[in-house]
N, C-alpha and C positions, 0 to 999 in steps of 0.2 A: 443353213439358210434356218431361222426359225418359223413356225410352222403360222402361218394366217399375216407374215410381216408384208407380204405384198401382193395380199387383195388387193378388191377392185377400189375397197372404200379407203385403204391408206393411199392407193393413187391419186383420190380424190382429198382426200386429208392433205396430202403433201403439196399438191396445186392451189388448195385455198389457203395455206400456211404461206406458200410464194408468194401468191398475190397479196394478202396481208401484209408480207412481208414487205412488198412493193410498196405498197401503199404506204405503209408506215416510212418507207424511207423518204419518197415524196414530201411526205408530210414534214418531216422532222429538219429535211435540208430545205425546204420553204422557213418553214420556221425558226430554224439558225440563221440564213442569211437576212431574214427581215425579222428578225428577232423584236426592233426596237418599235417594229411596226404593228407588231402584233398587239391589239390593246388590251390593257390590265395585266398584262405580265411582267413579274419583276425585273425592274430595272438592274436588278446585283444578277442576274441571270446571263452566263457567256455563249458566243457558237458553242465553245467547246463542249460545257455542261452540256449542251444539248445533243449533240452528237452521241455523249458518255450516254447520257440516260437512254438514248434510241440503241446504242449498242448493248446496256445492260438488260433492255426490255427484250430486241432477240435472242439474246442469251438464254433468257426464260423459254423463248419459243423451241429455239434448238433443245435446249436439255428435254423440254415435251417430247420434242419430236424423235431424241436418243434414248428415252426411257421407253419409246412405243416400238420405237424400231429392234428394240436388246429383248421385246418381248413380255415387259412390265405394260402391259395394254393401261390399266386402272391408272394406275401412276400417271402414267406419260398423256394423258387424256384429262388427268385434274391438272396437270404442270400447264396445258394447253387451254384451259379453263382460265385457269389465270392471265395467259398470256394474250388470250383475246380479250378480255377483263380490260388489258392494260389498255389495247387498242379504243375498246368502246368508252373509257375514260378521257380519251380528247375531247369529249364534248364538253369537258371541265371549261374549255375554253367558253364557250355563253354562258357561261355561270360567270365569267369574271366579264365579259362583256356581250350584248346582244349579237344575234347573227348579222345585222343590219349595221355593226361599227366594222364588219369583220370584209377582204373587199373579194373580191369572185374568186381569185386565185387562194386568201387563206379558206374559205368556207369549201371549195373543191376539194381542195388536199385533205382538210379536217374530215368531210363528212365521207369521201370515198376511205379515208383508214375508217373511222366507222362501220362503213358498210360491208366492208370485208371482213374486219374483228367482227361484227356481228353476224356475218354468214358463217364464220369458222366455229364461231361461241355455239351455231345451232345446232351445226354437223354435229361438234364434238359430243355437244349435248346429246343428241340422238346416237351418238355410239356408246356412251357411257349406259344411258341407258338401257340400250341393247344388249352390252355387255352384264349390266348390274341384271338385269332379270333371263338373262341367258335368251332372248329371243333368238329363234333359227337352231340350236342347239349347238352353238359355239361358244366359247370363252377364249 
């Protein structure tokens, strides 16, 4: 077992990853199943493509966690920044159509994913800053 892998900070981060992954899955399931109802999305998109995108995004998160858990802390954290940014990018729904054009369920799933991703992004950023400046004497 590598030093620092099972710290309280990593347990919290893991819980945040699971929460974001779950929120993202719920949003993508809703998006895939009601694809034709989401305003502004290309009609050429298919349900399968939506699920494939979710799998690819989740793969980024898994890769970040694996790097982190194998002791490549900063590399893993930076990959998790990318993963969290992909969730915040769901705000793009509102570039295509205003919030008022989406149903309550659409807004709830979009915003749940974005909020979970933003919380993860804040925690990962906090850990990067802490490691980069070696706050607390740990690396």
